[in-house]
C-alpha positions in Angstrom: -12.6 8.6 -127.1 -11.8 5.2 -125.6 -8.3 4.0 -127.1 -8.5 0.1 -127.2 -4.6 -0.5 -128.1 -3.9 0.2 -124.1 -2.5 -3.1 -123.0 -5.5 -4.1 -120.6 -2.9 -6.0 -118.3 -0.7 -2.9 -117.2 -3.7 -1.1 -117.5 -5.2 -3.4 -114.8 -2.2 -3.3 -112.6 -1.9 0.4 -112.6 -5.4 1.0 -112.6 -6.1 -1.0 -108.9 -3.1 0.4 -107.3 -4.0 1.8 -103.8 -7.5 0.5 -104.4 -9.3 -0.7 -101.0 -11.1 -4.3 -101.5 -14.3 -2.7 -102.9 -14.1 -1.7 -106.2 -17.7 -1.7 -107.2 -18.4 1.2 -109.7 -22.3 2.4 -110.5 -21.8 4.0 -114.3 -25.3 6.3 -115.1 -26.2 7.8 -118.5 -28.5 7.7 -120.4 -26.3 7.4 -123.8 -25.8 3.4 -123.9 -22.5 4.3 -126.0 -21.0 6.6 -123.2 -22.1 3.8 -120.5 -20.6 1.3 -122.6 -17.6 3.4 -123.2 -17.2 3.8 -119.6 -17.5 0.4 -118.5 -15.2 -1.0 -121.0 -12.2 0.8 -119.9 -13.6 -0.3 -115.9 -14.2 -3.9 -116.6 -11.1 -3.9 -118.7 -9.2 -3.1 -115.4 -10.8 -5.1 -112.8 -13.3 -3.3 -112.2 -16.9 -4.7 -111.0 -19.6 -2.2 -112.7 -23.1 -1.8 -112.6 -25.0 -0.1 -115.1 -28.1 2.4 -115.1 -30.0 4.6 -118.2 -31.4 6.8 -115.7 -31.5 8.4 -112.5 -34.1 6.9 -111.2 -33.4 2.9 -112.2 -30.1 4.2 -110.6 -31.5 4.6 -107.3 -33.0 1.4 -107.0 -29.1 -0.2 -107.0 -28.6 2.5 -104.8 -31.5 1.2 -102.1 -30.6 -2.3 -102.5 -26.5 -1.8 -101.9 -24.9 1.6 -101.9 -21.8 1.6 -104.4 -18.5 2.7 -103.7 -18.6 4.8 -106.5 -20.7 6.0 -108.7 -20.2 8.1 -112.1 -23.4 9.7 -113.4 -23.7 12.1 -116.3 -24.8 15.6 -115.6 -27.7 15.9 -118.1 -30.0 13.2 -118.0 -34.2 13.1 -118.7 -36.0 13.5 -115.5 -33.4 13.5 -112.4 -30.7 15.5 -113.2 -27.1 14.4 -112.4 -27.1 16.7 -109.6 -30.4 15.3 -108.0 -29.0 12.3 -107.9 -26.0 13.6 -106.1 -28.5 15.1 -103.2 -30.6 12.7 -103.1 -27.5 9.7 -103.1 -25.9 12.4 -100.7 -28.9 12.3 -98.4 -29.3 8.7 -98.0 -25.9 7.3 -97.7 -26.1 7.5 -93.8 -22.9 6.4 -92.3 -21.7 5.3 -95.0 -19.4 7.5 -97.3 -19.6 7.5 -101.7 -17.5 8.7 -103.7 -19.7 10.5 -106.6 -18.1 12.0 -109.4 -19.7 13.8 -112.4 -19.8 13.1 -116.0 -20.1 16.6 -118.0 -19.1 18.8 -121.2 -19.1 21.9 -118.5 -16.6 23.6 -117.7 -17.5 27.0 -116.4 -16.7 27.5 -113.1 -20.4 28.5 -111.9 -21.3 25.3 -113.1 -18.7 23.5 -111.1 -19.4 25.6 -107.7 -23.1 24.2 -108.6 -22.2 20.7 -108.5 -19.8 20.6 -105.7 -22.7 22.7 -103.9 -24.9 19.5 -104.4 -22.6 17.4 -102.9 -20.2 15.8 -105.8 -16.7 14.8 -105.0 -15.1 15.1 -108.2 -15.7 15.9 -112.3 -14.9 14.4 -115.7 -14.8 15.6 -118.7 -16.3 14.0 -121.8 -14.6 12.5 -123.3 -13.4 10.4 -120.6 -10.0 9.2 -121.2 -8.8 5.7 -119.0 -5.7 7.9 -117.5 -7.7 10.4 -115.9 -10.5 8.2 -115.2 -8.3 5.6 -113.1 -6.4 8.8 -111.7 -9.8 10.0 -110.3 -10.9 6.3 -109.0 -7.6 5.6 -107.1 -7.6 9.4 -105.7 -11.5 8.2 -104.7 -10.5 5.2 -103.1 -7.7 7.0 -100.6 -10.4 9.4 -99.7 -13.0 6.7 -98.7 -10.4 4.7 -97.3 -9.4 8.0 -95.0 -13.3 8.3 -94.3 -13.5 4.9 -93.4 -10.4 5.1 -91.1 -12.0 8.1 -89.3 -15.4 6.4 -89.2 -14.4 3.5 -87.2 -12.5 6.1 -85.1 -15.7 8.1 -84.5 -17.2 4.6 -83.5 -13.9 3.6 -81.0 -14.8 7.5 -79.2 -18.3 7.2 -79.1 -17.7 3.4 -77.2 -15.2 5.4 -75.3 -17.3 8.1 -74.9 -20.4 5.9 -74.0 -18.4 3.6 -71.5 -17.0 6.8 -69.6 -20.3 8.2 -69.3 -21.0 5.0 -67.3 -18.6 5.0 -65.5 -18.9 8.5 -64.8 -22.5 7.9 -63.4 -21.3 5.1 -61.3 -18.9 7.5 -59.8 -21.3 9.8 -59.5 -24.0 7.6 -57.7 -21.4 7.1 -55.3 -20.6 10.8 -54.7 -24.3 11.3 -54.1 -23.9 8.4 -51.6 -20.6 9.5 -49.9 -22.4 12.8 -49.5 -24.8 12.0 -47.5 -22.9 9.9 -45.6 -20.9 13.2 -44.7 -23.7 14.6 -44.0 -24.9 12.2 -41.5 -22.1 12.9 -40.1 -23.6 16.0 -38.2 -26.7 14.1 -37.5 -27.9 17.6 -35.7 -27.0 21.3 -36.8 -28.5 22.6 -33.5 -28.6 21.5 -30.0 -29.4 22.7 -26.7 -27.2 21.9 -23.6 -28.5 23.2 -20.8 -27.0 26.6 -20.0 -25.9 26.9 -23.9 -26.7 26.0 -27.2 -24.5 25.0 -30.2 -25.3 25.8 -33.5 -23.5 23.9 -36.8 -22.9 24.6 -40.4 -21.3 22.8 -43.5 -21.4 23.7 -46.8 -19.2 21.8 -49.3 -17.8 23.2 -52.5 -18.0 19.4 -54.3 -20.5 16.6 -53.6 -18.3 15.9 -50.5 -15.3 18.0 -48.7 -13.3 18.0 -45.7 -14.6 20.6 -43.4 -16.1 18.7 -40.1 -18.0 20.5 -37.3 -19.4 18.6 -34.5 -20.3 18.4 -30.7 -20.3 16.5 -27.8 -21.2 16.6 -24.4 -20.2 13.3 -21.6 -22.8 14.9 -19.1 -24.7 17.8 -17.8 -21.9 20.0 -17.0 -19.7 20.5 -19.8 -19.2 20.0 -23.5 -17.1 19.9 -26.4 -17.3 21.5 -29.7 -15.0 21.8 -33.0 -14.5 23.1 -36.6 -11.8 21.1 -38.9 -10.4 21.7 -41.7 -8.5 18.6 -43.6 -5.7 19.8 -45.9 -6.8 19.2 -50.0 -9.9 18.9 -51.5 -12.4 16.1 -52.6 -12.6 12.2 -51.8 -9.4 12.1 -49.5 -9.9 14.8 -47.6 -13.2 13.5 -47.2 -12.4 9.7 -45.9 -9.9 11.8 -43.7 -12.6 14.0 -42.3 -15.0 10.9 -41.3 -11.9 9.3 -39.8 -11.7 12.4 -37.4 -15.3 12.0 -37.1 -15.0 8.8 -35.3 -12.5 10.6 -32.5 -15.2 12.5 -31.6 -18.0 10.5 -31.9 -21.1 11.4 -30.2 -23.4 8.2 -29.7 -20.0 6.0 -28.3 -18.4 8.3 -25.7 -16.1 4.9 -24.6 -14.6 5.9 -27.9 -14.4 9.7 -28.3 -10.5 10.9 -27.9 -11.6 14.2 -26.2 -13.5 12.1 -23.1 -12.1 9.8 -20.1 -13.7 7.9 -17.6 -12.9 8.5 -14.1 -14.2 6.8 -11.6 -17.2 5.3 -13.8 -18.0 8.8 -15.1 -17.2 10.7 -18.3 -15.6 14.0 -18.7 -13.6 16.1 -21.0 -9.7 16.1 -20.8 -7.5 19.1 -21.5 -8.0 20.9 -25.1 -4.6 20.7 -25.2 -3.9 16.7 -24.5 -6.8 16.1 -27.4 -4.8 18.2 -29.7 -1.7 16.2 -29.4 -3.7 12.6 -29.3 -4.7 13.7 -32.9 -1.5 14.7 -33.7 0.4 11.9 -32.6 -2.4 9.4 -34.6 -2.1 10.7 -37.9 2.3 11.2 -37.5 1.8 7.5 -36.7 -0.7 6.6 -39.9 1.5 5.4 -42.6 1.0 6.7 -46.1 -1.3 9.6 -44.9 -0.7 13.1 -46.8 -3.0 15.0 -45.7 -3.0 17.0 -42.6 -5.5 19.3 -40.6 -5.7 22.8 -38.6 -8.7 22.6 -36.2 -10.1 24.9 -32.8 -11.5 22.7 -30.7 -13.3 24.2 -27.2 -14.4 22.9 -24.0 -17.4 24.7 -22.3 -18.1 24.4 -18.3 -21.7 25.2 -18.4 -21.3 25.8 -14.3 -18.3 28.2 -14.2 -18.8 30.2 -18.2 -15.1 29.3 -18.6 -14.0 28.0 -22.6 -11.1 26.6 -22.9 -9.8 26.4 -26.5 -6.4 25.0 -28.2 -6.3 26.3 -31.8 -3.9 24.2 -34.2 -3.6 26.6 -37.4 -7.3 27.4 -38.1 -8.2 31.1 -38.7 -9.0 32.5 -35.4 -12.3 32.5 -33.1 -14.3 35.8 -32.7 -15.9 36.6 -29.6 -19.4 38.2 -30.3 -20.5 40.0 -26.8 -23.6 42.1 -27.0 -22.9 46.1 -27.4 -19.8 45.4 -28.0 -17.2 45.2 -31.4 -16.5 41.3 -32.1 -13.1 40.3 -31.0 -10.5 37.8 -32.1 -9.8 35.3 -29.9 -6.1 32.6 -30.1 -2.5 33.2 -31.2 -2.8 30.5 -33.7 -0.8 27.1 -33.3 0.8 24.7 -35.7 -1.6 22.2 -37.6 -2.2 18.6 -36.6 -0.4 16.1 -38.5 2.0 18.4 -39.8 5.4 18.2 -37.2 5.3 15.1 -34.6 6.1 15.8 -31.4 4.4 18.8 -31.7 2.8 20.9 -28.2 -0.3 23.1 -27.9 -1.5 25.3 -25.1 -4.9 25.9 -24.3 -6.1 29.6 -23.5 -9.2 30.5 -21.7 -12.1 33.1 -22.0 -14.8 33.9 -19.6 -17.7 34.1 -21.0 -20.5 36.1 -19.9 -24.5 35.9 -20.3 -25.3 36.7 -24.1 -21.9 35.9 -25.7 -21.1 33.8 -28.5 -17.9 32.0 -29.8 -18.0 31.7 -33.6 -15.1 28.8 -34.9 -15.0 29.1 -39.0 -13.0 27.2 -41.6 -11.1 29.9 -43.5 -13.3 28.7 -46.8 -15.3 31.7 -45.1 -12.6 34.5 -45.0 -10.7 33.2 -47.9 -11.1 33.0 -51.8 -9.6 31.5 -55.1 -8.3 34.9 -55.9 -5.0 36.0 -53.5 -5.9 39.3 -54.4 -9.5 39.4 -52.7 -9.1 37.6 -50.2 -11.9 39.0 -47.6 -9.9 38.5 -44.5 -11.0 38.4 -40.9 -11.8 42.0 -40.5 -14.3 41.3 -43.1 -15.6 39.1 -41.1 -15.9 40.9 -38.0 -17.4 44.0 -40.1 -20.0 42.0 -41.3 -21.1 40.3 -37.9 -21.5 43.9 -36.6 -24.2 43.9 -39.1 -26.1 41.3 -38.3 -29.0 41.6 -35.5 -27.8 40.2 -32.0 -31.7 38.5 -31.6 -31.0 36.3 -34.8 -31.1 32.5 -34.0 -28.2 30.1 -34.4 -29.1 28.9 -37.4 -30.0 32.3 -39.0 -26.9 33.7 -37.9 -25.0 31.0 -39.5 -26.6 31.5 -43.1 -26.6 34.8 -42.7 -22.4 35.0 -42.6 -22.3 32.2 -45.6 -25.0 33.7 -47.8 -23.1 37.1 -47.1 -19.4 35.5 -48.1 -21.0 34.4 -51.1 -22.6 37.9 -52.3 -19.0 39.7 -51.4 -17.2 36.8 -53.8 -19.4 38.8 -56.9 -21.6 37.1 -59.2 -20.6 34.2 -61.3 -18.0 33.3 -58.5 -18.1 29.2 -57.2 -16.9 28.2 -54.1 -13.8 27.2 -53.9 -13.2 25.7 -50.9 -15.3 24.4 -48.0 -17.3 26.6 -45.4 -18.0 25.4 -42.1 -19.3 27.2 -38.8 -19.8 26.0 -35.0 -21.1 28.9 -32.7 -21.7 28.3 -28.9 -23.6 30.8 -27.0 -23.9 31.0 -23.8 -27.8 31.4 -22.1 -27.6 30.5 -18.6 -31.4 30.6 -16.9 
């Protein structure tokens, strides 16, 4: 029972220790005497006390302003304390109310029922001030932690909203960058009289560092290339875009592979093109990327194809009725070592011959023990029909590479290809 001889000053100081600013307690009990006893203790300790003689009246108070603490009798006419607790917990929303059931029940099953209803604590009758204030201080610590957690969750939620907005902007930029990068290849297939060039480019992400292209300064010669910039993502894509400008198909006077002589445009030697690119990249401060390349210059009059290989996978020559033949001997990548020199090689094409350039994304995987390799590529090419058109041929190679990786394995690198088909009339 309530001990009126307790020093109220000491009681107040001890009861309020560790409590936050909100010290409102709603006491719900159909017994006026029980409410009086508990309310007297709370008032004497400096709490703001609200009283209700039934759960229904208490709900009206909660709807106006949800208190921080509720002490409710378990057994009441009408709505019981258990039902009242469930209702309060369902209507509390983001606010946390510390709900204490006041009961004479001590059985474990009854306590479990109260906890299942959402009760946070229990007080057994008769209530003593020491236990009452200890329970309230424990509740205050929990409510403060709940409030801090709610504030942190709000901050996290706001941060996630900001991150989502930033991601959406980046996604829009990347989509635009992907569109621009695809525009670097205005034509995927083009006839140049006695020859036809087909191009294929599939970045593994929004944008990539692979680049393919073709150009012709006059009616007799043409150039085509396949390039793979080191790394992945935006920085590689920016470098690829810069290199694309060096091989402009629209502005021949800006194309480093083309020179003007006596007012006529013609192709530079392939080794000179590689050296110019290497010198430019080495001289560019702050650029850490390098790239591999195969660049070919084809003379339609003679059928001679001159190639320079700079660290790129070996080109493959396809002759009707023969097995695929690997060309080239390697060479250093562009932009890796200052003063590098590049040795070209030539191949005499026959009518119907094809030469395929491709990036390592076609034959390599992200699993070191499962590299497809050049031999796999040659074996795959053998299975393709000789009369397939260029685009169908390149797409078939790409699809075969995807299938060979197995289900659920995503591409870890860009795949690009360029194919020259010699078709003299």
